[in-house]
N, C-alpha and C positions, 0 to 999 in steps of 0.2 A: 332336756327340760321342756315341757309343753309350753306353747305360747299362751299367755293369759288371754282369756276371751274378752273382747271389748263390750262396751255397753250395748252397742247395736247387735252384736252376736247374741247376747243374753236376751234382748228384747225379741229378736227374731225367733229364738228357741221358745220363749214363752208364748208368743203369738201363734206359733205352730201348734203348741199344746192346746191353746184355746180353740183353734180351728178344728183340731181333731175332736175335742169335746163337743163342740157344736155339731159336727158331722155325726157324732154318735147319737145325739138327741134327734137330729133330722132323720137318721136311719130308724130310730125307734118309732117315729111318726109315720113311716112308710107302711107299716103293717096295720092290721085292724086295731082301731082304738075307739073306745066308747066316749061319750060326751063327758062323763064324770072324770075319767082318766085323763082325757085331753085337758080338761080344766085344771086338774092337779099338776100336770106337766107345765102348763102355761103359768101357773102360780109360782113355779120355781124360777121363772124368768122375771116376774114382777110381783112383789108383795105390796099390796095397797097400803097396809097398815105400817109397814117398815120398808120404806122405799129404798133405803140403802142396802137392803138385802136383795138377793136374787141377781141374776145376770145383768139386767138393765141397771140396777143400782151400782153394781161394780163397774160397769162400762161408763156410766155417768160420772162416778168418782174418778176414774182414770182420766176422763176428759177434763174434769175440773182441775186435777193436779197438773195436767198438761197446760191448761190455761194459766195456772199460777206460774209455771215455768216460763211460759211465753211473756207474762207480765214482767218477769225479772230481766228479760233481755230486750224488751221493746225500747227502742231508742227514745221515743217521745212519750212513752207511757200513756198513749192515747187509745189503747184497746184495739188497735188495728189487727194485731196478731192474736191477742188473747180473747177478744170479744167473740169471734166465731166459735172458739172452743167452748166457752161458757154457754153460749146459745145452744150448741149441739148437746151439751150435757142436759140442759133444761128440756130440750125437745125430747130426749130419750125418756126422761121421767114423766114429763107432762103429756106428751103426745103418744108415743109408743106405749108407755106404761098405762095410760088411761084407756087406750083402745084395747089393750090386752085385758085389762080389768073388765071392761064391758063384755068382751068375748067370754071370759070365765063366768061372769054372772049369767049370761045367756045359756052357756053350756051346762052349768051346774049351780042353779040359784041356791040350793041348800048347802053347798060346799063352803059358803062364806064363813060359816060358823066353825068350820074345821080348822 
């Protein structure tokens, strides 16, 4: 009978899949790419109108859930453990997302309607 996989085993496997997927996107960007196509690729990472969509939104949601888990185990419920996770989630959507949005607008101003 096989040994059941632990939570950390499942997380490691999932993180490995994510890393492979991101490597695939990075590989796609190594070749020739035009401004419009690059903007379209970047829009897959961050959707300005639907921030929960895209890679950044998914990562921010993951950090938010991790922050909620930390809240449940914080001895003093003072935010010492959970606060940085919530801040990281906000930084992804607010900072990285906003800068990516600016880049897509510069690369393909007409693509915003697409």
